[in-house]
N, C-alpha and C positions, 0 to 999 in steps of 0.2 A: 504495500499499500504505501502512494506517495502521500505523505503527510506535510500538509504549510496551512499554519494560519497565526498569522503575526496582526489580528486589528490593529488600524489605526489608535488607540486609546492605546493600545500595548507600549508603543513606540512612543507616544507621550507621557507616559508613566514613568516609562525608563530612563527620559530625561528630566521628570520630576526627580525622580531619588536619588539622580545624581546631584541638584540643585539641592537637595535637602538633607543628603548623608553627613555633611558639616554641622549640624543639630545635634546630631544624637551623638552618643556614649558607646549603643554598641546594636549590632545586628543582632534580633532572633527569627530567624530563618526558618519557615513549617517546611518540612519535607513528609511527603509518603510515606512513612513505616513499608508500606510494601512495596515500594521502587525506591529508594530510598537517593543514591545515585542520578537516576532517569528525571527523577524529582529535582534533582540540584539545576537553575540556573547558571549556564557557566559564566553570565552577564554580573549576577552576584559577587562574585569573585574579585572581580575586577572594580563594584563600584562600593565594593565595602572597606579595601584595601587599607589598612591600617586601623581598623575599627575593632574591638568586641565581638567575639561573636558566639552565639549559642543554635545550635542545631535542634529542633523541637521534631522527631521523629512520630509524628502526627498519624493518628488512627490506626496507632501500636495497636487497637484491640480488634483488627483485622487481619492483620500479617500474623505470621509465625511466631512465636514468642523467644525461640533460639534463635530463629535467622536474623531479629532485631537483638538481641546479646550481642553478637556477633558482629552488626552495624557501631553498634553503643563500642564496642573495643574499635574497631574500625576507624571510626573520627578518633578516640583520643589518640592512636597513633598521629593522627593530621593536628593534633594538640587544637581541635574543638571538642567544649562539651558539648554529650548527645545525649539527650535524656528522651525517652516514651513516653508520649503523651495521648489522651484519648479527648479529645474535646467536651463530648458528652459528659462521660462522668466526672473529667476534670483529674481522670488519674495522671501524676508528673507534674501538674500546677503549684504546687508546691516547692519541686526541687527548679525548677524554673526562674521563679524568684528568690529563690534562696541561691541560685548559681548569678543572676543579674546581678546581684547586692555585692557577691564576693568578689565577681569579676571587677567590679567598679568601687571595692572599696579604697584601694591606695588611690584612687582620683580625688573620694571624699575627704582622704586623711590629710591629703595637702591643701585640700581647699580649707578645712579646720584651722590647719597651722596659719596660713593665708590671713586667718580671721570672720572667713563665708561659714557660719554656722549651718544655709538652709542651702545645701544643692541639691536640685531635683536628677534624680539617673531618667535619663532620656533615652530609650530604643525602638528601633525601626522596626515595625514588623514584617514583613516581606515573603514571598511563598509563591507560587503558581496557581493560577486558577484550579476553582474546586480541592483543593487543600483543607478544607477548612479554615480558613484566617479568619473570617468572620464569628463564627462559632467560639474559633479557640478565642478571641479576644473579648467577648463576650463572658465564656464564662471567666477568664479570668478577673474581668471588672466583676461581674454580679450580676450583669444591667443588659440591655438590650443597646448596647453604646456602637456598634457597628450593623450596617445591614448581611441578615447571612442569607444564604439562599443555595441552591443543589444545582444551580445554574453556573458554568464558569463564566469569569468576567461581570459579577454586579458589581462590584466596588472602581467604581470608576475616580475619587478625587479623593485628595489629603485630607487626613481627617487626624486630627490630635486627641487622644483619650485621655484622662487622665485613671490614672489605674486606682492610685490614693494618694496621700502626702508623698510627695517628694520621689513619685514615680510615675513617668508619664509616658506615653507610646504613638508609635506615630504610623499609620496605617496606610497602606499604600498599595492602588490594584494589582492584581496576581500577573505576571508576564513570562510568557513563554518564551522557547529558542525565536531569534529570526527567523529562522531556515531551519525547520525538522528533518527537511530531505537533500541536504548539503551531502550527505556522507553515509556510509550504512551505519556507524555508531549510533548519529543523531535519530537517522530512519527509527532503530532497535528502539531507541529512547522513546520517538512519538508515537511508537506504537504501543509502549506502553505507558506511555502517558492518556492514550488516546483509552485503554481496554479499560482504567482507572477512572476514566469518567472525566480526565482533566480538561481533553479537548471537546467543543461541541460535538455532538452526534450528528446534529443536522448538516454538518460537513463531509459525514461520513459513510459509506454506504456498509449501513448495518451488519448486513449479511454477514461481509467479509470478513468485518470486525469480528464476529463470533465465532467463525470458523478458524481464525488464526485464534483467538483463544482457545478454542476445543484443542487446536493444535499445542501450545504453551501448557494445557492442563493436562494433555494424554503424556506429555514428558515429565512433570514434575511431580504430579499429584492425581493421577488418572482413577484412583478408590473414588475424589468428590465428584467425578461424577458419576461416577458407581453409586455410591450412595445416594446422592441429591436427587436423579433421576431412576432409578431403580431397572440400570439397564445395565445389560453385559456390551463392552465394548469387544471383546474379542481384537481381529484386525483392521478392524473398520478403518475404512480412514474419516478426516474429521467432518466432510459433510455428512456420509454417511452416521456419525454421531448426530449429529444436526439432525437428522432425521430421527434417528431413536429419540432423541429429546421431544420432539414434536410431537409424535404419535404416544410418546408417554406419556404424555401432557394432552391428549386430545385435541390438536390443534389440526384441524381440518378445514378444507378447503370444499368448494363444491365438487363431487366427483367422488370424495374420500382422497383427493390428492392433498399430502401434508403441509401444511403452511410451515415453511422452513423459516420464514421472515420470521415469523410471532417468535416462532421458538430461538432464534438470534437476540431478538430483544428481550424476550424473557431470561435466559442465560447470560446477557450481559447485566444486566436489572440484578439479577440474582447473585451473580459475582460480586457487584459491587457493593450489594447492600452482608458481602459476608454469608451468606445462608447455604455457601459451598462451602463453608469453614473458615479458617485462620489462614489466608497463603500468600507468604512472599513471591514475586516474581522474578526478584535479582536477588543474589550475595555476594559478600565483598570478596574483590579478588583474591 
C-alpha cells in the first residue's frame, strides 16, 4: 500500500511547534505502545533538540506487557525515560508527573538560588494523530481541558493548559511524517500507523488494509484470529481468512456471497479495540 497523508494543518503545526519549543522545559512525547518506533515522528527529534524528554508509551493496556517492558529498557539505553501509560485508567500518570519534576529539579534549584521562588514547569505534549493525546491531557488535568476524539487530526491549534500550580502543558496538533512512502522503512511504519488508526480510514482501501492485518497477525499471533472468530486457519491465505471471518460472523450479501468488506471493517475495529487481545506489532531491534 502506498500511504501518504500530510494535511496542510500538519505542516502548519510543525512550524508552530518549532516556534514554541523555546517556551518549554521539556517534551512529553506520546507513543503508541503497540508501535513505539513507528509512532515516533523523526521530526520531533530535531524539533526537541536540547530539551528534556519523556516518552509516554500510551495505550499500554492494548499492547503485550512483556514487549512493552522491552521498549522501556530500549528507551532507557537511549537516555529517555519511557513510562507505560493508559489514558483511560490513568495508569502511569503518577510516574509521568514524578519524572517531569525530577528532570526539572535542577532548573528550579538554580532559580531558587537566584531568588526566584516560583518557577513553573512547562512541558509540550506532542504525538501523532489518534495516539490519545487529548484524552491523556484530560486525564492528567482531571477535567475536559482538551478536545478528545477517536478521529485523527482533531486538535488544530495551540492550547496552554494549567495542570496544577507550577505545572503547565502546551498541547499541539498531532503530526505525521511528511512522506510515509519515501522508502521501505517509512512505508512499513505507515502500514502500522494505518492498522492502529493513526491515519484516517477515509483515504485507505479498508479491505486491503484488513488483508495486511491478517498477514501480520498470522505471523506474530495467529491464535488471536482463531480465538476471536472461532475459525481454523490451516494453510489458508489472508484473503481466504477474511472470507472465513465474514462467514463466521454471518456477513452475507445477496445470493449468499460473503461480504468481505464488512468483515475487514469489523476486523480492524476489533483489533483497534484490543478485542483480539493485547498485541504489539513491533519489538525493539
